[in-house]
N, C-alpha and C positions, 0 to 999 in steps of 0.2 A: 504494500500500500504506500503510495507516494503522498507526501504532504504538499498541498498547494498553498503557498503563502497568501494568495488572494482569497482563499476560502474563509468566510467569517467564523465558522466554527470548525475546528479540526480536533484531532485526538490529543493535542497538547494543551488544550485550554485548562484542564484540571491541574496539570503539572504547573503551568504558568501561574494560575491563581494561587496555588499553595505556596509557590516561591514568593509571590508578591506579599501574601499574608505573613510569611515568615520574616521577610524584610521589614514589614511594617511593625512586627513585634520587636525586632531587634532595635530599630531606629526610633520607635515611638512617634511622638508628634513631629519630629524632624523629617520624617519620610513624607514625600509629596503626596502620597495616596491616602494618608491617614485622615486628614481633615475632610476630604470629599466623601470617604467611606463613612465616617461618623455622622456627617450631615445626612447622607442617604439613609443610615440606620434610624436617625431621629425622625426624618420625614416618613419613613415606613412605619415607625411605631405610632406616630400620630394618625396616619391613615388607617392602621390596623385598629386603633382605638375606636375610630368612627365606624368602620365596616363591621357588620355582624359576622360572627363565626370566624373571624380572623385573629383578632387580639393584637396587642402591642408587641408581644414577643415575636410572633411569626411575621408581623409586618416589619419589625426592625431587622430581622434576619433577611427578609426579602429585599428590603431597601439597601442593606449593606451588600448583599450578593449582587444586586444590579450595579452598584457603583464599582465593586471589584471587577466585574465583567467589563464595564466601560473603561476602567483603567488598564486592564490587560489587553483588551481588544478595542482600541479607540475607533 
């Protein structure tokens, strides 16, 4: 299987996301991805609070996940 760099989702997305999260953990607030991911988590938590059957925890995880994806695959 060949990796197409133009393909938006490939088999390396999970590996890249884990590497990004590890770097965020090492560098803390100094990492350029930390603040956007925290903002996405907060926005998702607020949205989850409003939406029925979602909740703020799941909403926060979804918001953070979306922002990590946008940072890994711009």
